[in-house]
Structure formats: C-alpha cells, structure tokens
C-alpha positions in Angstrom: 0.0 0.0 0.0 1.4 3.4 -1.0 1.4 6.3 1.3 -0.2 9.4 -0.3 1.5 12.7 0.7 1.8 16.4 -0.1 4.9 17.2 1.8 7.3 15.7 4.3 9.9 17.3 6.5 12.5 15.1 5.0 14.2 14.9 1.7 12.3 12.0 0.1 8.9 11.2 -1.3 7.7 8.4 0.9 5.3 5.9 -0.5 4.3 3.2 1.9 3.0 -0.2 0.7 1.5 -2.6 3.1 0.9 -6.1 2.0 1.2 -9.7 3.0 4.3 -11.9 3.5 5.9 -15.3 4.5 7.9 -17.8 7.0 11.8 -19.1 8.7 15.5 -22.1 10.6 20.1 -22.9 12.5 22.2 -22.8 16.5 23.5 -25.6 18.9 22.4 -29.2 18.6 18.7 -29.5 19.1 17.7 -32.2 21.6 14.3 -33.9 21.0 12.1 -36.4 22.8 8.9 -38.2 22.2 5.7 -38.5 24.3 4.1 -41.8 23.5 1.6 -41.7 26.3 -2.1 -40.9 26.0 -3.8 -37.8 27.3 -4.4 -39.2 30.7 -0.8 -40.4 31.3 1.8 -37.8 32.2 4.8 -38.0 29.9 7.9 -39.8 31.2 10.6 -37.2 31.6 14.0 -38.0 30.2 16.2 -36.1 32.7 19.2 -36.5 30.4 17.4 -34.8 27.5 15.9 -32.2 29.9 19.4 -31.4 31.3 20.9 -31.2 27.8 18.2 -28.7 26.7 18.6 -26.7 30.0 22.3 -26.5 29.4 21.7 -24.9 26.0 19.2 -22.5 27.5 21.5 -21.5 30.4 24.4 -20.9 28.0 22.5 -19.1 25.3 19.4 -17.6 27.0 20.1 -16.2 30.5 17.3 -13.7 29.5 14.8 -16.5 30.0 15.6 -16.7 33.7 16.2 -13.0 34.5 20.0 -13.5 34.9 20.8 -11.1 32.1 22.2 -7.5 32.2 22.6 -5.8 28.8 24.9 -3.2 30.3 27.4 -5.8 31.7 30.1 -6.1 29.0 31.7 -9.1 30.8 28.5 -11.2 30.7 28.3 -13.5 27.7 25.3 -12.9 25.5 23.8 -15.9 23.7 21.7 -16.0 20.6 18.5 -16.3 22.6 19.6 -13.3 24.7 20.1 -11.3 21.5 16.8 -12.3 20.1 14.6 -11.6 23.2 16.4 -8.5 24.3 16.2 -7.1 20.7 12.4 -7.9 20.6 11.6 -6.2 23.9 13.9 -3.2 23.5 13.2 -2.9 19.8 9.8 -3.3 18.0 7.8 -3.9 21.2 9.2 -0.8 23.1 9.2 1.3 19.9 5.5 0.6 19.4 4.6 1.4 23.0 6.6 4.6 23.1 5.2 5.7 19.7 1.6 5.2 20.8 2.3 7.1 24.1 3.9 9.9 22.1 0.9 10.1 19.8 -1.5 10.4 22.8 0.7 13.1 24.2 1.2 15.1 21.0 -0.4 13.9 17.8 0.9 16.9 16.0 4.4 15.5 16.2 3.4 12.9 13.7 3.1 13.3 9.9 -0.6 12.8 9.1 -2.0 11.5 5.8 -5.8 11.6 5.2 -5.5 8.7 2.7 -2.5 6.8 3.8 -2.0 4.1 1.2 -3.0 3.2 -2.3 -2.9 -0.5 -2.3 -3.1 -3.5 0.1 -4.8 -3.4 3.5 -5.7 0.0 5.1 -6.1 1.3 1.6 -8.8 3.8 2.7 -7.6 4.8 6.1 -5.8 7.8 7.6 -2.5 7.2 9.3 0.1 9.0 11.4 3.8 8.4 10.7 7.2 8.7 12.3 10.1 8.7 9.9 13.5 10.4 9.9 16.2 9.7 12.4 16.3 13.0 14.3 12.5 13.3 14.4 12.0 9.8 15.7 14.6 10.4 18.4 13.0 13.7 19.5 9.5 12.3 19.6 10.2 9.0 21.4 12.6 10.6 23.9 9.9 13.1 24.9 7.8 10.4 26.5 10.5 8.0 27.8 11.4 7.7 31.4 15.0 8.1 30.3 14.9 11.2 28.1 18.1 10.3 26.3 17.3 6.6 25.7 17.2 6.8 21.9 19.9 9.4 21.5 22.5 6.8 20.6 20.1 4.8 18.4 20.2 5.0 14.6 16.9 5.1 12.7 18.4 5.6 9.3 21.1 3.0 8.7 23.2 3.8 5.5 25.9 1.8 3.7 28.7 3.5 5.6 27.4 2.4 8.9 27.7 -1.3 8.0 31.1 -0.8 6.3 33.9 -3.0 7.7 31.6 -5.9 8.1 32.1 -9.2 6.3 28.7 -9.1 4.5 27.6 -9.5 0.9 25.5 -7.1 -1.2 22.3 -8.8 -0.3 23.0 -8.3 3.4 24.0 -4.7 2.8 20.5 -4.2 1.3 18.7 -6.0 4.1 20.6 -4.2 6.9 20.3 -0.7 5.6 17.3 1.5 5.4 14.9 3.8 7.4 12.8 3.0 10.4 9.0 3.6 9.8 6.5 3.7 12.6 2.8 4.0 11.5 -0.3 4.5 13.7 -3.6 3.8 11.9 -6.9 5.5 12.3 -10.2 3.6 12.4 -13.8 4.4 11.9 -14.6 2.8 15.2 -13.4 5.2 17.9 -12.6 2.4 20.3 -10.1 0.9 17.8 -8.7 4.3 16.7 -4.9 4.7 17.1 -4.5 1.3 18.7 -2.8 -0.5 15.7 0.9 0.5 15.6 3.2 -0.9 12.9 7.0 -1.0 13.3 9.0 -1.5 10.1 12.4 -0.9 8.5 15.9 -1.0 9.9 17.4 0.4 13.1 20.6 0.1 15.1 21.5 0.5 18.7 24.5 -0.2 21.0 25.0 -3.0 23.5 27.9 -4.1 25.7 30.0 -7.2 25.0 33.7 -7.7 25.9 35.8 -10.7 25.1 38.7 -9.3 27.3 40.4 -8.0 24.2 39.9 -4.4 22.8 36.3 -4.0 21.8 33.6 -3.4 24.4 31.0 -1.2 22.6 29.1 -3.3 20.1 26.3 -2.6 17.8 23.1 -4.4 17.0 21.7 -3.7 13.5 18.0 -4.9 13.3 16.1 -5.5 10.1 12.4 -6.4 10.2 12.4 -9.4 7.9 10.2 -9.7 4.8 10.4 -13.5 4.5 8.9 -14.2 7.9 6.5 -11.2 8.1 2.9 -11.3 7.0 2.9 -7.5 6.7 5.4 -5.6 4.7 6.0 -1.8 4.1 7.7 -0.4 1.0 9.3 3.1 0.7 9.8 4.7 -2.7 12.4 7.4 -2.7 12.7 10.5 -4.8 15.0 8.7 -7.3 12.5 6.0 -7.9 14.3 3.3 -5.9 12.3 1.2 -3.5 13.0 -0.8 -0.4 10.7 -3.3 1.3 10.9 -4.4 4.9 8.7 -6.5 7.1 6.4 -4.9 9.7 5.2 -6.0 13.1 1.7 -4.9 14.2 1.1 -4.4 17.9 -2.6 -3.6 18.8 -3.8 -2.3 22.2 -7.0 -4.1 23.1 -9.3 -1.5 24.6 -11.6 -4.3 26.1 -8.9 -5.6 28.4 -10.2 -6.5 31.8 -6.8 -6.3 33.6 -4.7 -3.3 32.8 -3.2 -2.8 29.3 -3.2 -5.7 26.9 -1.0 -5.4 23.7 -1.5 -8.1 21.1 0.8 -9.2 18.2 -1.5 -9.2 15.2 0.6 -11.0 12.6 3.3 -13.4 11.7 6.5 -11.3 12.0 10.2 -11.6 12.4 13.5 -9.8 12.4 17.2 -10.4 11.8 19.9 -9.0 14.2 23.4 -8.5 12.8 25.9 -9.4 15.5 29.6 -8.7 14.9 31.1 -9.2 18.4 32.7 -12.7 18.3 36.5 -12.4 17.7 36.7 -16.2 16.9 35.6 -15.4 13.4 35.8 -12.5 10.9 32.2 -13.3 9.9 29.1 -11.6 11.3 26.7 -14.0 13.1 23.1 -13.0 12.4 20.4 -14.0 14.8 16.8 -14.4 13.5 13.7 -14.4 15.5 10.3 -15.4 14.1 6.9 -15.3 15.8 3.7 -16.6 14.3 1.0 -14.9 16.2 -2.6 -15.9 15.4 -5.2 -13.8 17.2 -8.0 -15.9 18.7 -5.9 -19.1 18.7 -5.0 -20.0 22.3 -2.0 -22.0 21.2 -0.5 -19.4 18.9 -1.6 -15.9 20.1 1.3 -13.7 21.6 0.6 -10.9 24.0 2.2 -8.4 26.4 0.1 -7.3 29.4 0.7 -4.6 32.1 -1.7 -5.7 34.8 -3.6 -3.4 37.2 -1.4 -4.8 39.9 1.8 -3.7 38.1 2.7 -7.2 37.0 4.1 -7.4 33.4 3.5 -10.6 31.4 5.1 -11.4 28.1 3.5 -14.5 26.6 5.0 -15.5 23.2 3.2 -18.7 22.4 4.4 -19.6 18.9 8.0 -18.9 18.3 8.7 -20.8 15.1 12.4 -20.1 15.1 15.2 -18.5 17.1 18.3 -19.1 15.0 21.9 -18.3 15.5 25.5 -19.5 15.8 28.6 -18.9 17.8 31.8 -20.2 16.1 34.5 -21.5 18.5 38.1 -22.3 17.5 39.8 -23.7 20.6 37.5 -26.7 20.6 36.2 -26.3 17.0 32.4 -26.0 16.8 30.0 -24.2 14.6 27.5 -24.1 17.5 24.5 -23.6 15.1 21.0 -24.3 16.2 17.4 -23.4 15.8 14.9 -23.4 18.7 11.1 -23.4 18.4 8.6 -23.2 21.2 7.0 -20.7 23.6 8.3 -18.2 26.2 6.4 -16.7 29.2 7.8 -14.2 31.6 5.9 -12.5 34.5 6.9 -10.1 37.2 7.2 -6.4 38.2 10.2 -5.9 35.9 10.7 -8.7 33.3 12.9 -6.9 30.8 15.7 -5.6 33.0 15.2 -8.0 36.0 18.8 -8.4 37.0 19.6 -4.7 37.3 16.1 -3.5 38.3 15.5 -1.5 41.4 12.1 -2.9 42.0 12.2 -6.5 40.7 12.1 -9.2 43.4 10.6 -12.3 41.6 10.4 -13.4 38.0 8.1 -16.3 37.1 8.9 -18.1 33.9 7.3 -20.9 31.8 9.2 -22.0 28.7 8.7 -24.9 26.3 11.1 -25.7 23.5 11.3 -28.2 20.7 9.7 -31.7 20.9 10.5 -32.2 24.5 7.2 -33.2 26.3 7.6 -30.9 29.3 7.9 -27.2 30.3 10.7 -25.5 32.2 8.8 -23.7 34.9 10.0 -21.9 38.0 11.0 -18.6 39.4 14.0 -16.4 39.8 14.5 -14.2 42.9 16.7 -11.1 43.0 18.5 -10.3 46.2 20.8 -7.4 45.8 22.8 -8.1 42.6 22.4 -11.9 42.9 19.7 -13.8 41.0 18.8 -17.3 42.3 16.7 -19.5 40.0 14.7 -22.5 41.1 12.9 -25.0 38.8 9.5 -26.4 39.8 9.2 -28.4 36.6 10.5 -30.8 35.5 10.8 -32.6 38.9 14.2 -33.6 40.1 16.0 -31.2 37.7 18.2 -28.5 39.3 19.0 -25.2 37.6 
C-alpha cells in the first residue's frame, strides 16, 4: 500500500506499501524427545534430555531466567539473549513509546488523510514517524530516560555497515529507514490502537571478550520473509526498499490493565559482529507466528492493574543463531522453536532492576514433552533461579 502525501519534513517522497508476506531455521544441537503416552498419562521425563536442553538455555538464554544484564560487558550474551532483548527493546518498546507519544502530542506525527493506495488499510488515515532526528526527538519526549534513543540510529546507511564481512544482499537487508505507523479507524474504540514498526534500526550493546572492543552494535532489520505485513518506501530517485512490519494492537476491552497483542506473523534479523573467533558476522533471526484468537499461537504483552508485566510468546517458530568456537572447534549452530512466558514487576531488566524481586517463567522448546517452569528471585545483585518443573531437575 502506497502512502499518499503532499509534503514531508525530510528529503524523500515516501510511499508506503502494506501487503502480505511469508515464514523461517540454524544454532547448537537440538535435543528432541517423544511423548508416547495418552492424554491421561503424564509424559515420562527423560532427565538427560531435559538437562541437555537446559544447558543450552542457560548458555544461550540467560534472559529466559532473568539473569541477564545488557549493560554488563563481561556477561556472555547468547543468541536467545540477543533475540529476546532485541524484541523487547526494539519493536515492542518502539510501538509502546510511539503510541504514548501520539497520545501526548499527535501533531508531532506526519498525518495523511488517505494513507496508502494498495493493500490493506487502503482507505484509512495514518500517522507516521520517519527520519532519524525526528523519531529520536518524539520518542525521547515520552520516555522515562529522556536520552534513551539518542545513541540509536533510525536511518542505517551503507557507511554504517562498512567494515563488516557481509555481501551485497546483506547490505541491502541491513540498511534503510525506520518507519512507525499508527492507523486511524472508523470505530473510535479501535482508533490509534494499531501500531506498525517496520524498517531498519541500530543501537548499542555491551559485550567484551577481554580484548579491545567493548562497545558493540546491533543492526536490526524487520524481515520480509517471515512477516505477514510488509512496508515499501519509494524514494525520490524511484528506488524502493521493502521491509517486514510488526503490528502491535492495544486491546481496549482488556479486563486487567493494558493488553497489547501481536497481530501478525512477524520476524526480524539481528546483525551481530562481536565474536572475535571469526571475521564473519553472526546474524540471529527471531520469528513469531502470532494468530489472534488461537489460544495455542496468540502472543501478547500485558501490564496488569497490579503492576505485573507478562510477556507471553506462544508460537516462536524459530530463534536461529550460531557462535563459532576455535579452541574446541564448533559451529554451534542451532534453531529453537517453542514458547516463552515471563511474568513479574520488571521482566525486561530484571537483573539490574531497582524494583524486581521475583520473576516467574514458563518455557517450552522443541519436541520435549515438558515445560521449564519456575522462578528467579533477586537479592541485591544476585539472582537465584529454582525450577518447579521438571521434577528432580536443578537449575
């Protein structure tokens, strides 16, 4: 769908196209198990398989158990950590902050009476954030940390991915502009509740290998292959770029606080270049197939009236990544599928939170017929994790 405009405060003619899209697979050896019992017989837990899977999760996904600090350069960051931290800091937080900014000052957004000329939302007004400096200004104005986005990059150009061992296709995928779109609706209850995040953005993270480099960069591209919704920008010179889009909708009928729902199949790629074992970049991909109304596949984020935050990603079809190791040669490539659920007062920055005391988690991966369930408790700077499921398995 192409965005109709008269003028923009940036040097391009921006035409947005919103349409449908597609699907995703790679990191550490995947351990599987089978449940041959019937519905009335609890599955027999293979503790060896459970331990093997837990070892992968502990090594690659401390975020799953709250024992993750993005500001700690000494703490190893696995591919699951990169995926989940990028999702919560990136498209999810961008959508929430954009909606909050629109409620505060709708005039800060570019408004188009007829937003697009093909695809869905063809006859609907929309409100757009695009342009690096403008996005930073608008989002920082409503953030608790008024300089949060200052070091982010919402217009990634070729020069900013120079010096990376990437090919021309990757240069194309990992360069471009960030686009945030808020859609109008004839029904006033639905109005301004559907927020799309699309394009490319980059932001810093800390990772040290006890050598020289500590300040690292994540470059994030909303994937077209795994996203049901895509947006296309057409520039003044006639060139076009298409990126995937994630739709986050605030459900106004929520009975318990604020409920944000993922409306579509969506995914992104994260370009990681921190591992000095290899000159290669090590992209991490994250794909969620969210199906509204399907209890087995619908992903949500809730901020309850009691202050409890719950992230419930029910249908992760792939978290892919790799970590090359030379001393004991290993590709360390794996793809995980499953579901992730985190609940607590502060679930995204649990380890370094001033308020978090308990994080409840419930994660299921692959074909193993059980769930890793338990809680992490924060006492000072220490996080202690206890599993309640599976039985007889220690964290």
